[in-house]
Residue frames as qw, qx, qy, qz and C-alpha x, y, z in Angstrom:
[[0.479, 0.697, 0.533, 0.024, 1.69, 49.57, 162.18],
 [0.422, 0.019, 0.294, 0.857, 3.08, 51.66, 159.32],
 [0.181, 0.820, 0.368, -0.399, 1.73, 55.14, 158.74],
 [0.155, -0.482, 0.482, 0.715, 3.74, 55.67, 155.54],
 [0.657, 0.533, -0.095, -0.524, 2.31, 56.05, 152.05],
 [0.869, -0.023, 0.485, 0.098, 2.78, 52.67, 150.37],
 [0.668, 0.711, 0.081, 0.204, 4.08, 54.42, 147.24],
 [0.093, -0.915, 0.387, -0.060, 7.03, 55.88, 149.09],
 [0.720, 0.361, -0.563, 0.186, 10.29, 54.09, 148.55],
 [0.615, -0.633, 0.353, -0.311, 11.15, 52.26, 151.79],
 [0.739, 0.340, -0.569, 0.122, 14.17, 49.94, 152.21],
 [0.740, -0.636, 0.190, -0.109, 15.25, 47.93, 155.23],
 [0.567, 0.533, -0.570, 0.265, 18.90, 47.14, 155.91],
 [0.658, -0.663, 0.256, -0.250, 20.80, 45.75, 158.82],
 [0.698, 0.353, -0.582, 0.225, 23.74, 43.75, 160.02],
 [0.783, -0.528, -0.240, 0.224, 25.38, 42.42, 163.15],
 [0.124, 0.879, -0.281, 0.364, 27.54, 45.10, 164.70],
 [0.782, -0.036, -0.462, 0.418, 30.60, 43.63, 166.44],
 [0.131, 0.371, -0.321, 0.861, 31.12, 46.96, 168.18],
 [0.514, -0.313, 0.175, -0.779, 27.75, 46.67, 169.87],
 [0.097, -0.090, 0.976, -0.172, 27.34, 42.92, 169.97],
 [0.438, 0.455, 0.668, -0.395, 23.89, 42.95, 168.42],
 [0.339, 0.455, 0.639, 0.519, 21.95, 43.21, 165.19],
 [0.012, -0.529, -0.160, 0.833, 21.30, 46.81, 164.18],
 [0.421, 0.578, 0.654, 0.247, 18.62, 47.58, 161.62],
 [0.045, -0.349, 0.119, 0.928, 18.31, 50.71, 159.39],
 [0.420, 0.646, 0.638, 0.012, 15.42, 51.92, 157.33],
 [0.198, -0.156, 0.317, 0.914, 15.68, 54.28, 154.33],
 [0.330, 0.719, 0.555, -0.257, 12.84, 56.50, 153.11],
 [0.255, 0.862, -0.114, -0.424, 12.99, 58.24, 149.73],
 [0.873, 0.330, 0.273, 0.235, 14.83, 57.75, 146.49],
 [0.529, 0.528, 0.040, 0.663, 16.96, 60.87, 145.91],
 [0.154, -0.901, 0.022, -0.406, 18.49, 63.94, 147.53],
 [0.149, 0.542, -0.643, 0.520, 20.82, 64.58, 150.41],
 [0.631, -0.251, -0.731, 0.071, 20.70, 62.19, 153.36],
 [0.367, -0.591, 0.283, -0.660, 19.34, 62.94, 156.82],
 [0.474, -0.029, -0.850, 0.227, 20.20, 60.47, 159.59],
 [0.520, -0.538, -0.066, -0.660, 17.34, 60.42, 162.09],
 [0.225, 0.122, -0.856, 0.450, 17.84, 59.30, 165.70],
 [0.459, -0.544, -0.643, -0.282, 14.81, 58.08, 167.72],
 [0.376, -0.711, 0.165, -0.571, 13.51, 59.50, 171.00],
 [0.334, -0.559, 0.668, -0.360, 14.30, 58.08, 174.42],
 [0.620, -0.079, 0.752, -0.212, 12.53, 54.77, 174.15],
 [0.718, 0.562, -0.003, -0.410, 12.11, 54.59, 170.38],
 [0.704, -0.116, 0.607, 0.350, 13.57, 52.38, 167.71],
 [0.207, -0.183, 0.538, 0.797, 14.43, 52.72, 164.02],
 [0.035, -0.436, -0.743, -0.506, 10.77, 52.53, 163.02],
 [0.114, -0.549, -0.568, 0.603, 9.45, 54.93, 165.62],
 [0.096, 0.374, -0.130, -0.913, 9.27, 57.97, 163.27],
 [0.253, -0.080, -0.763, -0.590, 7.23, 55.85, 160.85],
 [0.253, -0.456, -0.845, 0.122, 4.80, 54.60, 163.50],
 [0.146, -0.578, -0.420, 0.685, 4.37, 58.08, 165.01],
 [0.380, 0.824, 0.419, 0.026, 3.61, 59.73, 161.67],
 [0.235, -0.764, 0.228, 0.556, 6.78, 61.84, 161.38],
 [0.356, -0.104, 0.707, 0.602, 7.82, 60.31, 158.09],
 [0.226, 0.634, 0.704, 0.228, 4.38, 60.74, 156.58],
 [0.067, -0.898, -0.245, 0.360, 4.36, 64.40, 157.71],
 [0.051, -0.732, 0.397, 0.551, 7.31, 65.12, 155.42],
 [0.700, 0.177, 0.663, 0.196, 6.50, 62.59, 152.71],
 [0.484, 0.857, 0.173, -0.038, 5.98, 65.34, 150.13],
 [0.054, -0.853, 0.491, 0.170, 9.65, 66.30, 150.50],
 [0.546, -0.251, 0.786, 0.147, 10.65, 62.63, 150.11],
 [0.665, 0.520, 0.535, 0.038, 8.50, 62.10, 147.02],
 [0.336, 0.939, -0.031, -0.072, 9.99, 65.22, 145.48],
 [0.858, 0.205, -0.117, 0.457, 13.51, 63.89, 145.97],
 [0.001, 0.883, -0.181, 0.433, 14.51, 66.85, 148.10],
 [0.264, -0.568, 0.692, -0.360, 15.80, 64.62, 150.90],
 [0.786, -0.066, -0.601, -0.125, 16.05, 60.99, 151.91],
 [0.503, -0.626, 0.393, -0.448, 15.87, 59.87, 155.55],
 [0.632, 0.118, -0.750, 0.152, 17.78, 57.05, 157.19],
 [0.580, -0.601, 0.182, -0.519, 16.57, 56.00, 160.62],
 [0.530, 0.235, -0.777, 0.246, 18.44, 53.81, 163.11],
 [0.702, -0.573, -0.419, 0.063, 18.07, 52.32, 166.55],
 [0.081, -0.822, 0.367, -0.428, 19.60, 54.15, 169.50],
 [0.472, 0.179, -0.781, 0.368, 21.64, 52.69, 172.29],
 [0.371, -0.458, 0.261, -0.764, 19.29, 53.96, 175.01],
 [0.891, -0.286, -0.134, -0.325, 17.75, 50.58, 176.01],
 [0.905, -0.042, -0.237, 0.350, 21.27, 49.32, 176.63],
 [0.406, 0.216, -0.246, 0.853, 22.51, 52.51, 178.21],
 [0.047, -0.181, 0.265, -0.946, 20.74, 55.61, 179.57],
 [0.644, -0.228, -0.110, -0.722, 17.22, 54.21, 179.78],
 [0.783, -0.080, -0.617, 0.024, 18.34, 50.99, 181.44],
 [0.433, -0.759, 0.207, -0.440, 17.93, 51.53, 185.16],
 [0.927, -0.345, 0.145, 0.012, 19.53, 48.17, 186.08],
 [0.804, 0.388, -0.087, 0.443, 22.84, 48.86, 184.31],
 [0.541, -0.565, -0.068, 0.620, 25.87, 50.37, 186.08],
 [0.212, 0.926, 0.015, -0.311, 26.62, 53.88, 184.88],
 [0.225, -0.604, 0.627, 0.437, 30.14, 52.97, 183.70],
 [0.439, 0.156, 0.842, 0.273, 28.63, 50.29, 181.41],
 [0.336, 0.827, 0.420, -0.160, 26.09, 52.79, 180.08],
 [0.010, 0.872, -0.284, -0.398, 28.88, 55.19, 179.25],
 [0.367, -0.298, 0.796, 0.378, 30.91, 52.42, 177.61],
 [0.451, 0.448, 0.759, 0.141, 27.94, 51.42, 175.44],
 [0.231, 0.915, 0.160, -0.288, 27.34, 55.03, 174.44],
 [0.122, -0.719, 0.516, 0.450, 30.90, 55.29, 173.28],
 [0.385, -0.017, 0.866, 0.320, 30.61, 52.11, 171.25],
 [0.401, 0.711, 0.570, -0.091, 27.36, 53.41, 169.74],
 [0.107, 0.890, -0.153, -0.415, 29.18, 56.51, 168.56],
 [0.231, -0.431, 0.770, 0.409, 31.78, 54.32, 166.89],
 [0.449, 0.348, 0.820, 0.073, 29.02, 52.31, 165.29],
 [0.333, 0.869, 0.262, -0.256, 27.52, 55.48, 163.77],
 [0.017, 0.837, -0.390, -0.384, 30.89, 56.77, 162.54],
 [0.129, -0.439, 0.839, 0.295, 32.37, 53.52, 161.23],
 [0.273, 0.206, 0.934, 0.103, 29.32, 51.56, 160.15],
 [0.304, 0.731, 0.560, -0.246, 26.24, 53.76, 159.58],
 [0.142, 0.813, -0.174, -0.537, 27.89, 56.71, 157.82],
 [0.104, -0.350, 0.787, 0.498, 29.84, 54.46, 155.40],
 [0.309, 0.378, 0.872, 0.043, 26.60, 52.56, 154.65],
 [0.268, 0.827, 0.336, -0.363, 24.74, 55.81, 153.88],
 [0.015, 0.694, -0.446, -0.565, 27.63, 57.00, 151.71],
 [0.237, -0.045, 0.904, 0.352, 27.45, 53.75, 149.74],
 [0.306, 0.628, 0.706, -0.115, 23.71, 54.25, 149.23],
 [0.163, 0.885, 0.040, -0.435, 24.44, 57.81, 147.99],
 [0.812, 0.430, 0.150, 0.365, 27.30, 56.64, 145.75],
 [0.189, 0.841, -0.213, 0.459, 29.55, 59.24, 147.33],
 [0.770, -0.156, -0.467, 0.406, 32.36, 58.09, 149.68],
 [0.341, 0.048, -0.287, 0.894, 32.94, 61.62, 150.88],
 [0.258, -0.634, -0.412, -0.601, 29.40, 62.86, 151.39],
 [0.005, 0.017, -0.595, 0.803, 28.62, 64.82, 154.51],
 [0.303, -0.472, -0.760, -0.328, 25.11, 64.11, 155.74],
 [0.340, -0.543, 0.093, -0.763, 22.57, 65.62, 158.10],
 [0.305, -0.132, -0.865, 0.377, 21.87, 64.51, 161.66],
 [0.413, -0.376, -0.092, -0.824, 18.42, 65.10, 163.19],
 [0.388, -0.262, -0.866, 0.175, 16.38, 64.00, 166.14],
 [0.400, -0.645, -0.118, -0.640, 13.71, 65.03, 168.62],
 [0.745, -0.623, 0.096, -0.220, 14.05, 64.97, 172.42],
 [0.712, -0.469, 0.472, 0.223, 16.72, 62.35, 173.30],
 [0.776, 0.414, 0.339, 0.332, 17.24, 61.90, 169.58],
 [0.215, 0.948, -0.088, 0.216, 18.49, 65.49, 169.38],
 [0.524, -0.725, 0.441, 0.068, 21.18, 64.63, 171.93],
 [0.790, -0.038, 0.536, 0.294, 22.43, 61.73, 169.77],
 [0.560, 0.741, 0.249, 0.277, 22.24, 63.85, 166.63],
 [0.047, -0.971, 0.210, -0.103, 24.26, 66.63, 168.21],
 [0.652, -0.538, 0.510, 0.158, 26.84, 64.21, 169.54],
 [0.783, 0.272, 0.455, 0.326, 27.30, 62.67, 166.09],
 [0.378, 0.880, 0.130, 0.258, 27.53, 66.08, 164.45],
 [0.174, -0.935, 0.296, -0.088, 30.01, 67.70, 166.81],
 [0.759, -0.380, 0.488, 0.203, 32.22, 64.64, 167.06],
 [0.562, 0.023, 0.633, 0.533, 32.61, 64.30, 163.32],
 [0.306, 0.751, 0.092, -0.577, 32.02, 67.46, 161.31],
 [0.015, 0.395, -0.750, -0.530, 33.91, 65.74, 158.49],
 [0.067, 0.222, 0.959, 0.163, 30.95, 63.30, 158.25],
 [0.015, 0.734, 0.668, -0.121, 28.02, 65.66, 159.11],
 [0.217, 0.201, 0.149, 0.944, 27.23, 69.08, 157.70],
 [0.407, -0.446, -0.233, -0.762, 23.82, 69.67, 159.28],
 [0.141, -0.183, -0.845, 0.483, 22.34, 69.41, 162.76],
 [0.420, -0.398, -0.300, -0.758, 18.62, 69.69, 163.34],
 [0.191, -0.104, -0.844, 0.491, 17.73, 69.33, 167.01],
 [0.414, -0.473, -0.381, -0.678, 14.02, 69.42, 167.87],
 [0.688, -0.610, -0.013, -0.394, 13.11, 69.90, 171.48],
 [0.817, 0.169, -0.477, 0.278, 16.47, 68.55, 172.54],
 [0.542, -0.812, 0.216, 0.034, 18.74, 68.37, 175.51],
 [0.670, 0.625, -0.347, 0.200, 22.48, 68.15, 175.13],
 [0.017, 0.565, -0.674, 0.476, 23.94, 67.32, 178.58],
 [0.718, -0.186, -0.666, -0.075, 23.77, 64.01, 180.41],
 [0.259, 0.245, -0.642, 0.679, 25.12, 65.29, 183.67],
 [0.372, -0.248, 0.303, -0.841, 22.01, 66.41, 185.51],
 [0.821, -0.052, 0.082, -0.562, 19.75, 63.40, 184.97],
 [0.950, 0.196, -0.219, -0.108, 21.90, 60.42, 184.01],
 [0.569, 0.495, -0.543, 0.368, 25.43, 60.50, 185.39],
 [0.725, -0.664, -0.157, -0.092, 24.89, 60.98, 189.15],
 [0.378, -0.845, 0.365, 0.102, 28.42, 62.28, 189.57],
 [0.845, -0.026, 0.428, 0.319, 30.12, 59.66, 187.40],
 [0.284, 0.884, -0.235, -0.287, 32.78, 60.83, 184.99],
 [0.738, -0.149, 0.547, 0.366, 35.08, 59.23, 182.41],
 [0.071, -0.326, 0.537, 0.775, 36.49, 59.74, 178.97],
 [0.077, 0.349, 0.877, 0.320, 33.53, 57.81, 177.58],
 [0.020, -0.799, -0.526, 0.292, 31.27, 60.43, 179.12],
 [0.134, -0.671, 0.110, 0.721, 33.33, 63.49, 178.21],
 [0.071, -0.234, 0.663, 0.707, 33.72, 62.55, 174.54],
 [0.095, -0.383, -0.833, -0.388, 30.02, 61.81, 174.16],
 [0.144, -0.749, -0.540, 0.355, 28.49, 64.75, 176.03],
 [0.426, 0.654, 0.252, 0.572, 28.32, 67.73, 173.73],
 [0.171, -0.947, -0.005, -0.270, 28.23, 70.51, 176.34],
 [0.737, -0.573, 0.215, 0.286, 31.39, 69.06, 177.88],
 [0.678, -0.095, 0.402, 0.608, 33.61, 68.88, 174.81],
 [0.372, 0.798, 0.336, 0.334, 32.22, 71.62, 172.53],
 [0.169, -0.980, 0.090, 0.059, 33.89, 74.39, 174.61],
 [0.502, -0.611, 0.534, 0.298, 37.25, 72.58, 174.17],
 [0.831, 0.473, 0.270, 0.113, 37.08, 71.66, 170.47],
 [0.550, -0.361, 0.307, 0.688, 40.51, 72.17, 168.89],
 [0.318, 0.765, -0.171, -0.534, 41.19, 74.72, 166.20],
 [0.270, -0.242, 0.833, 0.419, 41.81, 73.21, 162.80],
 [0.175, -0.063, -0.746, -0.639, 39.96, 71.57, 159.96],
 [0.183, -0.481, -0.857, 0.035, 37.02, 70.38, 162.05],
 [0.080, -0.627, -0.378, 0.676, 36.44, 73.81, 163.53],
 [0.052, 0.270, -0.420, -0.865, 36.72, 75.34, 160.08],
 [0.184, -0.277, -0.843, -0.422, 33.98, 73.02, 158.86],
 [0.179, -0.605, -0.704, 0.327, 31.76, 73.94, 161.84],
 [0.072, -0.594, -0.143, 0.788, 32.27, 77.67, 161.37],
 [0.172, 0.487, -0.354, -0.780, 32.10, 77.93, 157.60],
 [0.375, 0.146, -0.767, -0.499, 30.65, 74.79, 156.03],
 [0.156, -0.257, -0.932, 0.200, 27.90, 73.57, 158.37],
 [0.402, -0.448, -0.211, -0.770, 24.28, 74.41, 159.35],
 [0.217, -0.145, -0.840, 0.476, 23.12, 74.13, 162.94],
 [0.426, -0.433, -0.263, -0.750, 19.47, 74.55, 163.92],
 [0.133, -0.125, -0.831, 0.526, 18.49, 74.24, 167.61],
 [0.396, -0.344, -0.387, -0.758, 14.70, 74.27, 167.56],
 [0.168, -0.221, -0.825, 0.492, 12.67, 74.33, 170.73],
 [0.256, -0.627, -0.426, -0.600, 9.52, 75.96, 172.19],
 [0.128, -0.257, 0.519, -0.805, 8.00, 77.39, 175.32],
 [0.708, -0.210, -0.351, -0.576, 5.13, 74.89, 175.29],
 [0.816, -0.431, 0.234, -0.307, 4.17, 72.20, 177.74],
 [0.950, -0.170, 0.212, 0.156, 6.84, 69.66, 178.75],
 [0.672, 0.583, -0.057, 0.454, 9.52, 71.62, 176.94],
 [0.529, -0.727, 0.010, 0.438, 12.66, 73.19, 178.39],
 [0.548, 0.808, -0.014, 0.216, 14.17, 75.74, 176.01],
 [0.357, -0.853, 0.379, 0.030, 17.02, 76.30, 178.50],
 [0.827, -0.135, 0.470, 0.278, 18.73, 73.17, 177.16],
 [0.630, 0.576, 0.299, 0.426, 19.01, 74.63, 173.66],
 [0.032, -0.982, 0.057, -0.175, 19.83, 78.08, 175.03],
 [0.635, -0.648, 0.376, 0.188, 22.78, 76.62, 176.97],
 [0.763, 0.110, 0.463, 0.437, 24.23, 74.92, 173.93],
 [0.364, 0.845, 0.228, 0.318, 23.69, 78.11, 171.95],
 [0.297, -0.934, 0.200, 0.024, 25.72, 80.06, 174.48],
 [0.716, -0.373, 0.481, 0.342, 28.59, 77.58, 174.13],
 [0.644, 0.463, 0.441, 0.421, 28.48, 77.88, 170.35],
 [0.102, 0.978, 0.061, 0.171, 28.52, 81.65, 170.55],
 [0.516, -0.776, 0.321, 0.170, 31.60, 81.45, 172.74],
 [0.667, -0.162, 0.585, 0.431, 33.41, 79.39, 170.15],
 [0.182, 0.532, -0.311, -0.766, 32.30, 81.53, 167.22],
 [0.160, 0.130, 0.931, 0.302, 30.25, 78.75, 165.63],
 [0.384, 0.017, -0.164, -0.908, 27.29, 80.17, 163.66],
 [0.047, -0.262, -0.963, 0.042, 23.95, 78.61, 164.39],
 [0.369, -0.369, -0.290, -0.802, 20.22, 79.24, 164.54],
 [0.011, -0.186, -0.827, 0.531, 18.38, 79.12, 167.89],
 [0.346, -0.251, -0.442, -0.789, 14.67, 79.02, 167.13],
 [0.064, 0.163, 0.804, -0.568, 12.25, 79.10, 170.06],
 [0.263, -0.408, -0.648, -0.587, 8.60, 78.46, 169.08],
 [0.345, -0.460, 0.081, -0.814, 5.62, 79.57, 171.16],
 [0.369, -0.181, 0.709, -0.573, 3.67, 78.41, 174.16],
 [0.817, 0.215, 0.128, -0.519, 1.25, 76.53, 171.92],
 [0.695, 0.448, -0.559, -0.066, 3.95, 74.07, 170.80],
 [0.768, -0.521, 0.328, -0.177, 4.30, 71.23, 173.38],
 [0.076, -0.519, 0.843, 0.121, 7.15, 68.72, 173.56],
 [0.693, 0.209, 0.652, -0.225, 5.28, 66.18, 171.45],
 [0.519, 0.141, 0.707, 0.459, 5.00, 64.69, 167.98],
 [0.330, 0.826, 0.445, 0.109, 2.58, 67.20, 166.40],
 [0.125, -0.927, 0.185, 0.301, 5.12, 69.98, 167.15],
 [0.452, -0.401, 0.656, 0.452, 7.94, 67.96, 165.59],
 [0.543, 0.513, 0.616, 0.249, 5.84, 67.35, 162.48],
 [0.207, 0.962, 0.177, 0.003, 5.53, 71.08, 161.96],
 [0.293, -0.829, 0.366, 0.305, 9.14, 71.87, 162.83],
 [0.571, -0.149, 0.688, 0.424, 10.68, 69.19, 160.61],
 [0.475, 0.653, 0.539, 0.239, 8.41, 70.16, 157.68],
 [0.026, 0.991, 0.036, -0.129, 9.22, 73.83, 158.16],
 [0.362, -0.709, 0.484, 0.362, 12.94, 73.29, 158.17],
 [0.594, 0.109, 0.699, 0.383, 12.91, 70.97, 155.23],
 [0.370, 0.775, 0.478, 0.184, 10.91, 73.53, 153.28],
 [0.017, 0.993, 0.064, 0.096, 12.46, 76.79, 154.38],
 [0.292, -0.888, 0.355, -0.008, 15.83, 76.47, 156.04],
 [0.786, -0.289, 0.510, 0.195, 17.72, 73.33, 155.10],
 [0.167, 0.599, -0.552, -0.556, 18.24, 74.04, 151.42],
 [0.340, 0.082, 0.929, 0.125, 16.52, 70.76, 150.52]]
């Protein structure tokens, strides 16, 4: 069931991704402004934010043309949330998902914007923050904003069980961020990007995940904002409504 104002511009796209071997849908909300690519939570899909009320919570920004949101499926059902799949296959599918984002989703969004060189924002809550951070740090030439809400950024403790490979390393932000090469990408991260790691001390939240990534960014001289909200902000949708609205209004320049 949709919880979005029927007057809000909403467009559905999709195509068969040969990289992933499946149909991958995309939804666009809004008509104008910079683009924000939204990744769903652990078990969510491309319409999750709509069903859970997140889109409606920031609809006033969308109506005003301050931002437009693109939401996609994640790979989790065919990777990290699939208990019956071997870990090496999960890691392989994660790597293919990153390629899908970089070579299919970003070009599609740029076509919608009419700007082949546009850098876009990446956002997500919980597991979605992991995917947003991975997209952002892998390709700072494609992304200029990271907004992680209640996120974690390391697969090792809960998902890898000792397994390691290039597919894991290059898709696990806390592994490769300390080793990012100097050059154009690092210059973009240090001088032409915005990074917001937003978390809380409320129920079901672990601010240590964001604090760990913050420490790694400090070590590399990458400016960022670590914002820890209070004990009254649980790891749940009402918190993410408030955080996303706050950052769209106050901190993102939208």
